[in-house]
C-alpha positions in Angstrom: -16.1 -14.4 -15.2 -12.8 -13.0 -16.4 -10.2 -15.3 -17.8 -6.6 -14.5 -17.8 -4.6 -15.7 -20.8 -1.2 -15.1 -22.6 0.7 -16.3 -25.5 -0.1 -19.8 -26.7 -3.3 -19.7 -24.7 -1.7 -20.7 -21.4 -3.8 -19.7 -18.4 -2.5 -17.4 -15.6 -4.2 -15.9 -12.6 -3.4 -12.8 -10.7 -0.8 -13.6 -8.2 0.7 -16.5 -10.2 4.6 -15.9 -10.3 4.8 -17.4 -13.9 6.1 -15.2 -16.7 5.4 -13.4 -18.9 3.7 -10.8 -16.6 1.6 -9.1 -19.1 -1.8 -10.6 -19.3 -4.9 -10.1 -21.4 -8.3 -10.0 -19.7 -11.1 -11.4 -21.9 -14.5 -10.5 -20.7 -17.6 -12.3 -21.6 -18.0 -10.2 -24.6 -14.7 -11.5 -25.8 -13.1 -8.1 -26.0 -9.5 -8.2 -25.0 -8.1 -5.5 -22.8 -4.4 -5.7 -22.2 -3.1 -4.9 -18.7 0.1 -5.6 -16.8 0.4 -7.4 -13.4 3.0 -6.1 -11.0 5.8 -8.3 -10.3 5.6 -10.3 -7.1 7.1 -9.1 -3.8 10.7 -10.2 -2.9 10.3 -13.2 -0.6 11.6 -12.8 2.9 13.9 -15.8 2.4 15.7 -13.9 -0.2 17.1 -11.6 2.4 20.4 -12.9 4.0 21.1 -12.6 7.6 19.0 -11.4 10.6 19.6 -7.7 9.7 18.5 -8.0 6.2 15.5 -10.0 7.1 14.5 -7.4 9.7 14.8 -4.7 7.0 13.0 -7.0 4.6 9.9 -7.1 6.8 9.6 -3.3 6.6 10.5 -3.3 2.9 7.7 -5.7 2.2 5.2 -3.4 4.1 6.3 -0.6 1.8 6.4 -2.5 -1.5 3.0 -4.2 -0.9 1.3 -0.9 -1.8 3.9 0.2 -4.4 3.5 -0.4 -8.1 5.4 0.8 -11.2 3.2 1.6 -14.2 4.5 0.2 -17.5 6.0 2.8 -19.8 7.2 0.6 -22.6 3.9 0.4 -24.4 1.6 3.3 -25.1 -1.8 2.7 -23.6 -0.8 -0.4 -21.5 -2.1 -0.1 -17.9 -1.6 -1.9 -14.7 -4.3 -4.5 -13.9 -6.7 -3.0 -11.4 -7.6 -4.6 -8.1 -11.0 -6.0 -7.8 -13.0 -6.1 -4.5 -11.3 -9.2 -3.5 -7.8 -7.8 -4.4 -8.4 -4.8 -2.1 -9.6 -6.9 0.8 -6.5 -9.1 0.5 -4.4 -6.0 0.6 -6.2 -4.9 3.8 -5.9 -8.3 5.3 -2.2 -8.8 4.5 -1.4 -5.3 5.8 -3.3 -5.8 9.0 -1.7 -9.0 10.1 1.8 -8.2 8.8 4.3 -8.6 11.7 5.3 -4.9 11.2 1.8 -3.8 12.2 2.0 -5.8 15.4 5.3 -4.4 16.2 4.2 -0.9 15.6 1.2 -1.4 17.8 3.5 -2.4 20.7 5.9 0.4 20.0 3.2 3.0 20.0 1.6 1.6 23.1 5.0 2.0 24.8 5.2 5.6 23.9 1.7 6.3 25.1 2.5 4.5 28.4 5.7 6.5 28.9 3.8 9.8 28.2 0.6 8.5 30.2 -1.7 9.2 27.3 -5.1 7.9 27.9 -4.6 8.1 31.8 -7.9 6.3 32.3 -5.9 3.1 31.1 -3.6 3.7 34.0 -0.1 2.2 34.3 1.3 -1.3 34.8 0.9 -4.4 32.6 -2.8 -4.0 32.5 -2.6 -0.5 31.3 -0.1 -1.4 28.6 -2.4 -4.2 27.5 -5.2 -1.8 27.0 -2.9 0.6 25.0 -1.7 -2.2 22.8 -5.4 -3.1 22.1 -6.2 0.6 21.3 -3.2 1.0 19.1 -3.9 -2.2 17.2 -7.5 -1.1 16.7 -6.1 2.3 15.3 -3.9 0.3 12.9 -6.8 -2.0 11.7 -9.2 1.0 11.3 -6.8 2.9 9.2 -6.0 0.1 7.0 -9.8 -0.9 6.7 -10.9 2.5 5.7 -7.9 3.6 3.7 -6.9 0.4 2.0 -10.4 -1.1 1.5 -13.7 0.5 2.4 -13.5 3.9 0.7 -11.3 2.6 -2.1 -14.1 0.2 -3.0 -16.9 2.7 -2.6 -15.1 5.3 -4.8 -13.5 2.9 -7.2 -10.1 4.1 -6.1 -6.9 2.2 -6.4 -5.2 1.9 -3.0 -1.7 1.5 -4.4 1.0 4.1 -4.8 2.1 4.6 -8.4 5.9 5.0 -8.4 7.7 7.0 -11.1 11.0 5.4 -10.6 13.1 7.5 -12.8 14.0 11.1 -13.8 14.6 14.2 -11.6 14.6 13.5 -7.9 12.6 16.7 -7.2 9.9 15.8 -9.6 9.8 12.4 -8.0 9.7 13.9 -4.5 6.7 16.1 -5.5 5.0 13.1 -7.1 5.2 11.3 -3.8 3.9 14.1 -1.7 1.2 14.8 -4.2 -0.2 11.4 -3.8 -1.8 12.7 -0.6 -4.1 14.8 -2.8 -4.2 12.9 -6.1 -4.7 9.1 -6.5 -5.6 6.8 -9.3 -9.1 5.4 -10.1 -9.3 1.6 -10.9 -9.4 2.7 -14.5 -6.1 4.4 -14.3 -7.4 8.0 -14.4 -6.5 10.5 -11.7 -8.9 11.6 -9.1 -8.8 13.4 -5.7 -7.5 11.2 -3.0 -10.9 10.9 -1.3 -9.9 7.8 0.7 -6.9 9.5 2.2 -8.8 12.3 3.7 -12.2 10.8 4.4 -10.6 7.6 5.7 -8.3 9.6 8.1 -11.2 11.6 9.4 -13.3 8.5 10.0 -10.5 6.7 11.9 -9.9 9.8 14.2 -13.8 9.9 14.9 -13.9 6.3 15.5 -10.9 6.3 17.8 -12.7 8.6 20.2 -14.9 5.6 21.2 -12.1 3.5 22.6 -9.5 6.2 23.5 -11.4 8.0 26.3 -8.4 10.3 26.9 -8.5 11.9 23.3 -9.0 15.5 23.1 -12.3 16.3 21.6 -13.2 19.2 19.3 -12.4 20.4 15.9 -8.9 21.8 16.5 -7.3 18.6 17.9 -9.0 16.4 15.3 -7.6 18.8 12.6 -4.1 18.5 14.0 -4.4 14.8 14.1 -5.6 14.5 10.6 -2.8 16.8 9.3 -0.3 14.8 11.2 -1.4 11.6 9.6 -1.5 13.0 6.1 2.1 14.3 6.5 3.1 10.8 7.9 1.6 9.1 4.9 3.4 11.4 2.4 6.6 10.5 4.3 6.0 6.9 3.5 5.1 7.5 -0.1 8.6 9.2 -0.3 10.2 6.1 1.0 8.2 4.0 -1.4 9.3 6.1 -4.4 13.0 6.0 -3.5 13.1 2.6 -2.0 14.7 0.9 -5.2 17.7 3.2 -4.9 18.0 2.7 -1.2 17.8 -1.1 -1.5 20.4 -0.9 -4.2 22.8 1.2 -2.2 22.6 -1.1 0.7 22.7 -4.2 -1.6 19.3 -5.4 -0.5 17.0 -7.5 -2.7 14.3 -5.6 -4.5 11.8 -5.9 -7.3 13.3 -5.2 -10.7 11.1 -3.0 -12.8 10.4 -4.3 -16.1 11.2 -2.7 -19.4 9.1 -4.8 -21.7 12.0 -6.5 -23.5 11.0 -9.8 -21.9 7.6 -9.5 -23.5 8.7 -8.9 -27.1 7.9 -12.6 -28.2 4.3 -12.1 -27.0 2.1 -10.9 -29.9 -0.8 -10.3 -27.5 0.7 -7.0 -26.5 2.0 -5.7 -29.8 
């Protein structure tokens, strides 16, 4: 069982807000492998006023899957998510208030456009559409945040660049739809994005009787979802600048200066 230690042999666990945030994982073979834990999310209570708290709900949804690789020490990598960590990410994303709001909003649009006409109109029809929309959200998060990432040892998080040319950062965000990170930090084709999207669309035909069947409608839906994800990755990449501009709380990216006293990372 892995034990997490830092300077002076003080014990820390993943998710513990204590500092320093650079941890050393000692395996049973007593071989130390340094890795950095991401900073914790900004707490909702740190947002002032109703408007900021509303924005904070959406910001936390973006930031939950955003990480900033450490650049201050060559060879230092982010700590990977184990199976439990990936499941917790899926669970928190699924029962986030934003997910429930999105389900209701999407159901309202479907009702207005009379999609899935077999659900009919009225309160009963809206209830069925909310159920179907929430099932879509859960299946998307299950396949693309947990299941396939666990099978293929893929990191479900977006690795933010956070500095440099805006065009390069934009390309990096869009490119994440095709290239992701393995648990060991190496790059790989984003299998979970594509295979997860195809799986969800195939599954949705079971409880969306009004869905168009066939290859062409499915391919269009896959393309739409990939583009949508790329758009959210662009938001993740530039969120710190947006938060700073509107004077909202955000996670401060570390430079490593706060860890200079820790001999375990030198």
